[in-house]
Steps between C-alpha positions, in 0.01 A plus 500: 500500500578495863624140503827414347485297185675206665238484780212511253632218292570295807140549619370393153715186504371415862140568400538281198660209690230518764200541270584251230778250604371261232589766235865499616507123467347508153742768389794291600347194323452660164 
């Protein structure tokens, strides 16, 4: 609750891109 919603979403995106870059590629493919 202390963090703004934008920052939380940004961190989630970064975490996803760092943890599973393959998932990003697959998502674009399909």
